[in-house]
Phi, psi and omega in degrees: 000138179286144179239116182254020177273142178285140176284163177302325179295317179294318179297318178299314180297319180297313180295317180300312181293321179298315178297318181299316180295316181297326181273350184284134179244000182263121178297320180298317179293321177297323176297318179296318178296316179300317179297318178298316181293325175296318178297319178297314181298317180295319179296316178299320180296319177298318180296315180299313179299319179296318179294319178296314179299316179298317179297318178294320177297318179295318178296318179297315179299316180296318180296317181290327180291328181282333187273000000 
């Protein structure tokens, strides 16, 4: 079963980054943070797509092996 709950580590990182962003007064630093977060989001999306494709390939292979 899939679990979509955040782990304590993820929650800690989210709170830490949110506080850091809220306290930041440098536009340049905020740009760097935004760029880092875009890279993280893009990487996660690639991983998710890869996992979905792999799961579908495994299901297809299993289905064809049974038939």
